[in-house]
C-alpha atoms as one frame of an Amber mdcrd trajectory, in Angstrom:
protein
 -51.887 -45.319-108.945 -54.006 -42.374-107.929 -57.738 -42.458-108.222 -59.789
 -39.657-109.692 -62.427 -38.210-107.446 -65.733 -37.065-108.944 -65.997 -34.019
-106.742 -63.569 -32.019-108.958 -65.389 -32.686-112.209 -67.881 -30.022-113.243
 -70.873 -30.912-115.341 -72.056 -28.529-118.072 -74.562 -25.986-116.885 -78.053
 -26.686-118.145 -79.569 -23.602-119.734 -83.147 -22.882-120.514 -84.131 -21.877
-124.048 -84.413 -18.257-122.882 -80.878 -18.417-121.485 -79.533 -19.811-124.773
 -81.359 -17.095-126.721 -79.917 -14.336-124.502 -76.408 -15.765-124.735 -76.673
 -15.997-128.529 -77.893 -12.389-128.647 -74.958 -11.180-126.555 -72.485 -13.060
-128.755 -73.982 -11.633-131.946 -74.027  -8.087-130.598 -70.478  -8.220-129.294
 -69.151  -9.703-132.533 -70.931  -7.101-134.660 -69.330  -4.274-132.668 -65.906
  -5.803-133.027 -66.185  -6.196-136.806 -65.686  -2.518-137.428 -65.422   0.777
-135.650 -67.703   2.329-138.238 -71.417   2.641-137.806 -73.469   0.721-140.324
 -76.528   2.270-141.873 -79.473   0.522-143.450 -80.145   3.130-146.112 -78.117
   4.909-148.772 -78.874   8.569-149.226 -77.213  11.867-149.951 -78.400  15.393
-149.339 -77.437  18.262-151.614 -78.097  21.947-151.159 -77.628  24.259-154.149
 -77.885  28.006-153.476 -77.742  30.516-156.284 -75.461  33.430-155.413 -76.758
  36.425-157.369 -73.562  38.467-156.865 -71.168  35.801-158.162 -73.749  34.348
-160.590 -73.019  30.812-159.489 -74.522  27.881-157.649 -72.804  27.107-154.357
 -73.230  23.395-153.723 -72.909  21.361-150.526 -73.222  17.610-151.057 -73.458
  15.345-147.983 -72.744  11.601-148.330 -72.002   8.829-145.854 -68.225   8.544
-145.631 -68.178   4.731-145.743 -70.252   4.780-148.947 -67.880   7.305-150.516
 -64.867   5.210-149.482 -66.435   2.094-150.973 -67.123   3.694-154.362 -63.699
   5.383-154.519 -61.985   2.099-153.631 -64.021   0.261-156.283 -63.127   2.862
-158.925 -59.416   2.569-158.048 -58.767  -1.159-158.584 -60.138  -1.958-155.086
 -57.274  -0.075-153.440 -58.525   0.785-149.927 -59.370   4.506-149.859 -59.875
   6.183-146.473 -61.480   9.635-146.507 -60.262  12.020-143.794 -59.820  15.753
-143.475 -56.483  16.857-144.964 -55.908  13.565-146.789 -54.578  13.204-150.325
 -57.844  11.961-151.846 -59.290  15.247-153.087 -58.389  14.426-156.697 -60.278
  11.120-156.462 -63.335  12.778-154.896 -63.265  15.566-157.496 -62.991  13.117
-160.393 -65.862  10.999-159.075 -68.196  13.917-158.348 -67.570  15.598-161.711
 -68.544  12.336-163.417 -71.786  11.924-161.430 -73.008  15.473-160.676 -73.584
  17.619-163.788 -75.561  20.655-164.838 -76.455  21.342-168.483 -77.866  24.695
-169.621 -80.773  25.291-172.013 -78.319  25.324-174.963 -77.252  21.772-174.035
 -73.845  22.983-172.802 -72.259  21.236-169.844 -71.528  23.735-167.078 -68.122
  23.646-165.409 -68.048  22.161-161.920 -65.401  23.684-159.694 -64.375  21.416
-156.831 -63.810  23.510-153.700 -63.014  20.741-151.224 -64.417  18.258-148.745
 -64.898  18.043-145.004 -65.473  14.918-142.920 -67.964  15.419-140.113 -68.898
  12.391-138.006 -70.071   9.577-140.282 -70.602  11.958-143.224 -68.454  13.841
-145.696 -69.456  17.234-147.090 -68.289  17.923-150.642 -68.262  21.569-151.760
 -68.650  22.659-155.375 -69.307  25.823-157.333 -71.036  26.031-160.713 -70.742
  29.376-162.546 -74.084  30.271-164.163 -74.247  33.542-166.067 -77.252  32.625
-168.227 -80.949  32.365-167.380 -81.982  29.728-164.857 -84.563  28.035-167.058
 -84.340  24.826-169.035 -81.458  23.535-166.920 -80.947  19.801-166.601 -79.372
  18.452-163.449 -77.889  14.953-163.269 -77.161  13.472-159.854 -76.329   9.776
-159.842 -73.763  10.010-157.043 -73.315   6.546-155.472 -76.145   5.057-157.568
 -73.540   3.034-159.478 -72.573   1.358-156.180 -75.901   1.120-154.334 -79.095
   0.350-156.255 -81.208   1.709-153.366 -79.318   5.036-153.319 -81.529   8.129
-153.075 -80.133  11.614-153.669 -82.186  14.538-152.368 -81.419  17.930-153.887
 -82.774  21.221-152.552 -82.243  24.202-154.861 -82.633  27.755-153.591 -82.890
  30.741-155.918 -83.653  33.977-154.095 -86.659  33.094-151.897 -87.781  30.103
-153.969 -86.969  26.496-153.087 -87.387  23.404-155.279 -86.643  19.856-154.188
 -85.850  16.810-156.290 -85.338  13.136-155.493 -82.867  11.261-157.689 -82.577
   7.464-157.724 -81.762   4.574-160.073 -84.901   5.253-162.134 -84.648   9.057
-162.191 -81.140  10.438-162.590 -81.924  13.708-164.440 -84.400  16.517-163.766
 -85.250  19.644-165.733 -85.077  22.746-163.562 -86.787  26.067-164.220 -86.737
  29.215-162.083
């Protein structure tokens, strides 16, 4: 029978509290990076620019949202089917349907203005959504609704900058304020 020698047995390394803390930090950081390739963000916001084109008598709209937020809301609205937003994908109809439901302009006669979906473009961690809203009447007494992503994220904030000629007006939409009256 062979005997076991103690010189081949390694004892656990004793670590100081600082060493344990650093090791735990490294483990947490490495596991968080491996969870997803996407960057996480701690806030939910969109930025919209509306420019009135005098020649075409329409608002040209650029709406910027975080792509992962858009994917989450589109997936939720489609029986939790995983929706991935990319350039040249087949999700334009879903994006158009969602935006037309959550971004609306009503004129002074209480008539809903048509929203024409132009397209979308993914850029980094954001997606730009392009719209056009024909507007042949006066630009006073308009009501703008923007509750994009507010149905998914209660802390969602939507910033809208509207430019008419040389004048700029800015509005902040959130769960408490989803509609503003606009006069130029």
